[in-house]
N, C-alpha and C positions, 0 to 999 in steps of 0.2 A: 415179419422180422426173421423167422426161422429160415424161409426160402432164400432171403437175401444173404444170410450167413452161409447157407449151403452153397449158393452161387459164388460167393467170395472165396470159399474154400476150394471149389472146383477150379476157379481161375488161378488160385495160388498153385494148385497141383499142376495145371497146364503150364504155367510159367516156370515151374521147377523142372518139368520133363523136357520142354522144348530146347532150352540151352544145352542140355546133355545130348539131345539128338544132333544139334548143330556142331557140338564138339566131336561127336562120333564120325561126322562126315569128313572125309579126307580132302584136303586142299590140293587141287590140281597144280602141279609145278611143271614148268616146261623143261624137258630134258632133250638136248639135241641128239639126233639119230647118229649111230656110230658109222654108218656107211657113207654119210655125206662127207666127212673129212677125208676118208680114204679116196673117194672119187675126186675130191678137190685136189689133193696132193698128187694123185696119179695124173690128173689133167695138167697140172703145172709142170710136172716132170716131162710129160709128153711134149708140151709146148716148148719147154726148154730144149729138149733133145732135138726136136724138129727145127727149132730156131737156130741152134748151133750148126746142125747139118746144113741148113739153108745158107747160113753165113759162110761156112767153109766152101760150100759149092759156089757161092757168088764171088768169093775171093779169087777164084781161078781167072776171073776176068782181068785181074791186075798182074802185069808181068814183073813189076818192080816189087821185090820182097818187102821193102820198107812200106810201100803203099798198101801192099796186101796185109801186113801186120797191123798197120794203122786202121785199116778197114775192119779187120777181125776184132781188134780190141774195142773200137768204138761201137761196133754192132753188138758185141757181147755185153758191154756196159749198158747199152740201150735196152737189150733184151732183159737183163737183170732188173733194170729199173721198171720195165713193163711188168715183169713177173711179180716184183715186189708190190707194185701198185695194185695188180689184180688180187694178190694175196691179202693186202691190207683192206681192199674193198670188200672182199668176201668175208674177212674177219669182222669188219664193221657191220656188214649185213647180218651175219650170225648173231652178233651182240644186239643188234636192233631187234631181231626176232625174240631173243631171250628177254630183253627189257620189255618188249610188248607183252609177252606172256606174263611176266612178273607184274606189269601194270594191270592186266586183266585180273590176275589173282588178287592183287591189292584191292581192286574195285569190288570183287566178290566178297573179300573179307570185310570191307567197309560196309557193304550191304548187309552182311550177316551181323556185323556189329550193330548196325542200326536196328535190325530186328530184335537183337538181344536187349538193346537199350529201350526199345518200345515195350518189350515184355517186362523189363524191370520197372518201367513207368507204370504199367498195368499193376504189377505187384505192389508198387508204392501206393497207388490209388486204392487198391484193395486193403492194404495195411492201414491207410489213413481212414478208410471207411470203417474197418474193424475198430480202430482207435476211437472213432466217434461213437460207435455202438457201445464200446466199453465205458466211455465217459458218460453216456446216457444211463447205462446200468449203474455206474457209480453214483450218479446223482439220485437215481431211484433208491439205491441202498441208503444213501445219506438221508433221504426223506423218511425212509422207514425207520432209521435209527432215531431221527428226531421225534417221529411219532411215538416210538417205543419209550424214549425219554419222557415225553409228555405223559404217556400212560403210567410210567413208573412214578413220576411226580404225583400224579393223581392217586395212585395206590398208596404212596407214602402219606399224602394228606388224609386219605381215608383211614389209614392205620392210626394216624395222630388223633383223628376225631374219635375213632373207636377206643383208643387208649383213654382219652378224656372221658368218653362215655363210661368206660369200665371203672375209672376212678370215681365218677359220679355215682355209679351203681353201687360200688363198694362202700362209698361214704354213706349212701342211703341205707345199705344193708347194715353197716355198723351202727348207724343211728337207730334203725329199727330194732337191732339187738339191744342197744343201750336203753331204749325206751321200754323194751319188753323184759328187761333184766329183773331178777329178784333183788329187793333191798331189805336187808335184815337189820333190825334195830335190837340192841341188847340192853336190857335194864337189869340192875341188881340192887337189892336192898335187904337189910337184916330182918329176920323174923325172930320169933322168940327162941330161947335156949341156944342162941349163938348160931342159928342157921342163916344161910344166905339164899335168897330166892333169885334165880336167874330166869329172866323172861325174854324170849326171842319172838319178834313179830316180823312178819314178811309184809311190808307195805309196798312191794313192787308188783309186777304183772306176770310173774312166772313162778311156778312151784320150784322148790329146791330140796335136795337131799343133803343133809348136814352130817358131817363127822366132826365131833367136838371133844376136846380135852380141856378139863378145867384144872387150874393149879392156883393155890393160894399160899402166899408167903407172909408170915408174921414175924417181925424182928429177925429177918434173914433165916427163918426156920419154915420149912415146908409143912403146912398144916393140912393141905388138901392136894391130892394128885390123882385124878380119876378121869378115865376115858369113857365118854358117854356112847352107848351103842348108836349106830347110824339110825337116823330118823328122817322122816319127810315132813316138811312144813309147807302148808298150803298158802293161799293168798288171803290175807285178812279182809274181811268184808264179803268174801265170796264163798268160803266154806268154814266149817267149824275147826279146821286144823290150821288156820292162818296164824295161830299163836302156839308157842311151845313154852312150858314152864317146868322148872324143877328146883327142889330145895336141897341144898348141900350143907351138912353139918361141918362147921369150921372150928369154932372156938367155944370156950365156956361162956355162959351168959354173963358172968361177972366182968368179962373183958370187953363187952360191947360198948360200954360208955367210953372206955379208953380209946377204942378204935374210932368211934364217932367223933370224939374230941380231937383226934389226931395225935394223941400222946403215944399210941401204939400203932405205927404204920402197918397197914394191911394192903398188900398188892395182889391184884387178880391178874392172871394170865390165861387167855383163851386162845388155843391153837387148834388147827384142823383145816378142813376144807368144806365147801358146799358146792354142789354140782347142780347144773340144770342142763337142758337140752342143747344149749349153745356153747357150753364150756364148763370149766372148773376153776374155782378161785380159792385162794388160801384165806384162812382166818388166822390172824396174828395180832392180837390186841393185848396191850398191857396198860392197865389203869389202876390208880389208887382208888380205894373204895369210895372215898368221900369226893372224888371228881364228879363233874356233871355226867349225865347219861351219855354213853358213847355209842356211836353208830358206825358200822363198816359197810362199804359198798364194793361191788366187783371192780377189779382193776383190769384195764384193757392194755 
């Protein structure tokens, strides 16, 4: 294909240079020679002078002046007609030569025009061939574009599948974290002398570090506000630290019956956080003491 394109370009170069060469050539135009009219006019004058002299010499044969004058006038008129005929003939002959040269020049120009037209036809054929090559290249490019579109669609489908797989993996990871989370149960009950015993049990599958603050409110009066030092709670059933318990003095022992019967409302507030290897979760529980045992779980 490359050799054909080079040949077409070389043909195009040849066709571009040849018309310029043809234009540079000078067209031969017939120009009459200057000495021919001079000789022609001199010959006519000579013939005229000789003819007049001959007429005058021949008129001596007439003795009658009227006859002589008639002879002279008629002869001169005939001589003039002869000279004008010769002049007209020579002029026509010269024009014939000029027209013949012009005709030859026109034929040469027509031949050169035919050559130029032939070269232009070759140029047109080369251009049509180049246009065909360009059309083939355009078709190949279109095929490549379509192939790239197909590849792009395949990549998009792969990305969609990968996104779905990522979502599935993320869901599995969240499910794994959820099943491996710690679950803390908090229980509380009165002991003697008005103390409340708080018991935290980790019934989940991961250890947790707890930061806890205990607050007790009796009749809108704060009777306990204590922050417990950070502690670690294990997994119940797997180690001996799966349960944490502590007793907090809250009220006098005489008020226990009133609180248990509901006459004196006691509200417990537990705030703080507990952390494990996958995150940190807040503790924010508010319960009346005589409510059922409450339990809090990590929030996602």
